[in-house]
N, C-alpha and C positions, 0 to 999 in steps of 0.2 A: 612651459607647462609641465606639471608633474603627471606622469603616466600612471593610471590605475591598473594594477595587475589583477586579472579576473580568473578565478577558478570556476569553470563552467561544468556543472553536474548534469548529466544527461545530454551532453553535447552532440551525440551521434543520432539522437532521435529527430523527429520531424521539426518540432519547435526548437530544439537545441541547435540543430544545424542552421536554422534561420538566424537565431541569436548569435551564433558563432560568426556568421558572415557579417552581420551588422557590427559586431565588436571590431572585427578586422578593418571595417571601413570607417570607423568613428575615431576621430582625433581624441587623444587623451586616454584611450583604453587599449589594452593589449591582453591577449589570452596567455595566462601563465601555465595553466594545465586544463585538460579536458578529462573529466571523470565519467565512467559509466555508472549505472545504478548499483552495481556490485563492487565498485572500487572502494579501497580503504580510505576513509575520510581523513586520515592523517595527511593525505595529499592536498588538503586545503591549506596546509601551513604555508605561509609566505605570501598568501593572497591579500589584496586590499579590499576585494569585493567578491562575494560568492554569489553566483547566479544559479538558481535551481530550476532545471527543466526536466526533472527526473520523473518519478511516478508517485501517486498518492501514498503508496506504502513506504516509500523511501524518504519522501520529502521531509517529514517531521524530524528524522535523524539528521538530515542535511542542515536543517534550520538550527537545531540544537547544537550541532558541531560548530557551526559558524558563530553562534552566540557565545559559546564557551571559549572560543578563540579570540573574541573581541572583534570579529569581522562583520561588517554590514552585509546583509543578504537581500537579494532580489528574488522573489518567488514567483515563477510563472507556472508552476505545476498546479493542476486542477485539484479539487477536493478540499479546499480550505474554506469551511463555513465560518460564520462570525463566531460561533462558539469555540471552534478549534483555534482560531486566531487569538481569541481572548486568553487561552491557556498559555500562549507564548509571550504575551505582553509583560508579565512580571519578570520573565527571564531577560527580555530585552532591556527593560528599565533598570534591572539590577546590574546588567553588564555595561550600560551606557552606550549601547550600540543602536543600529537602526535596522528595521525589517520592513520591506515594502512588498505587499502582496498584490499581484495584478491578475484578476480573473480573466481578463482578455486584453491583449495588446492592441486590438483594433479600435481606432478612434470612432468608426461608425457604430461599432457595438456599444461603446460607452454612451454615445448619443442615444441609441435605441433604448438602452436601459434607463437613461435619464428621462426620456420622453414617456416611457411606461410609468415611471414613478410619479411624474408630474400629472399624468392623467388618472392615476389610481384612485384618488379620493372621489372621482365623479362617476365611477362605475362599480356596482356592487359585485359583479361576477368577473373574475380575472383568472385566466389559465395560460400556461406557457407550454409551447411545444418546441423542443429543440432537437436538431438532427446533426449527427456527425458521422464521419466515416466509420466503418465497422471495426477499425483497429483501436478506437478510443476505448480505454479499459474502464473508465469510471462513468457513472451516471447518478444523478443529473450532472450536467456540466457545471463548472465553476461559474460561468456566466449566468446560467439559469438560477443558480442559488443566489448569486449577488442580486439579480433582478428581483427575485421573490422577496429577499430581505429588505430591499429598498422600497418595494411596493408596500410591504407591511409597515415600514416606518412612516411612509407617506400617509397611510391610513390609520395612524395612531388615534386620531380623533373620530374616525368613522367606524373603526372596529375591523375585525377579520373579514376577508372576502367571503361571499356566499359560495359554498362548495358542497352541494348536496351529494349524498350517496358515496362519500369518500371511503366508506368502509369496504367498497368493492374494489378489488385490486386493479381492475381495468380503468379506474378513474385517476390513475397516476399517483405519484408520491407527493404528499403535502410538504411544502417548504414554507415556513412562516404563514401557514394557512392557505397558500397558493398551490393548486394542483399543477404538477410539472410532469410532462410526458416526454420521454427520451426515446429517440429513434437512433439505431446504429445500423448503417447500411452503406453499401457501395454507391458511387455516383453522386455523393455529396461531400463537400469539405466541411463547412460549418454553417448552420442556419438556425435562427431563433425567431419564433413568432410569439408575440404576446397578444392575446385576444381579450379585449375588455368589452363587456356586454352590459347593457342596461335596458330599460323598458323601450322596446321598439327600435333599438339600434345596437350596432357594435363597431368597435374600432380595433383594427389590427396594425401592429407595429412589427415590421419584418426586417431582419438584417441577414444578408447573405455574404459570406466570405467566398470569393471566387479565386483569389490568388493570395495565399497566405503570406508569402514572402513580401509582396508589395503592400499588403494590408497591415502587417504587423510592424514593419520596419520603423515608421515614424514613432509609434508608441514605444517600441523597444528603446529607441534613442532617448526619449523622454524619461523612461523608467530607469535607464542606466545612470543618467545624470542625477536623478532624484535619489536613487538608492545609495549612490556614492556619498552623498552629503546628508543622508537622513539621520534623524535622531528620534527614537521611538518607533511606533508601529503606524504604518499608513496602508490604506486599502484602496485600490483602484486608481486608474489614470486620472479620473476626475478630481483627485486630491491635488494634482499638480498643474492642471490646465483649466482655463475658464471656458467651459463649453456653452455658456450662454443660457443654460437651463438650470434653474434652482433645484438642487437636490435636497431631500429631507435629511435630518440628522441621522447619523449612522445608527444601525440597530444597536440595542443596548450592549451586546457582547462585542461589537466592533469598535475600533479605535482609529482615529486619524492622527497624523503627525504634521510637521511643518510643511508649508506649501512652497512650490516653485512654479515659475511661469515660463513656458517654452512655446513658441509659435512654430508649428510644423506644417501649416498650410493645409492643403487638401488631403483627403484620405483615399489613396489608390487601392485597387485590388478588392473592392467590396461594393455591395449594392445595398441601399437601405430605402425603405418606402413605408409610408403610413397611409392606410386606407380606411375609409368609413363605409358602413353598409347600413 
């Protein structure tokens, strides 16, 4: 088996450290170099795959540097909206490389997003509340953005969600017409609740990450294998696994690439629940 040499950017951060351990434990992959967010990107030279777990401000430069070198890239950094990803697509196509963007490596989170998108056409009012530890620098989270974009795509026939008084700052930030509320506080790892409301009822879809290392590892392994062989742009773990829930077509600015199928079994380290009221 040929070993894939990985240049890991942001490898000393929380997510980067988890990715580093997974790479070390995964056959067919080895870490060539670990870069910090301030490292010279010439250190990517010689890698077969670039994995980006840096910061939103640095990520675009990492992706461009990988594409310019003809190296496939796996992006786990938050902050990549469908519009931003669309700007990268021509570069990837011209270079003949692959770029895989993963808003969340948690399989439970992917299912939560898919369930929210599946339910979206049936509820006129939808809002997202996401919470992360106080050290997360960006908001809304990449997962919340991805969820809102897929909700909007699922409601293409029904139209935008009802979101009154969004001119008031306390009503959150609108993403694809969906109000998103971000909490940054100690005592939480990662939590997202999608609240769907209609006449006389509501449905809440909640996902909690309680052990990031355990929750992310299966998804990281899937993403590594997919990114190594990718051609073009792909977004989300659901591109590579059958989650059993039909997702809407990607938002107009987002693009999918070839599919791969990997069975990772159960998803440890996380809690998901769906409640109706």
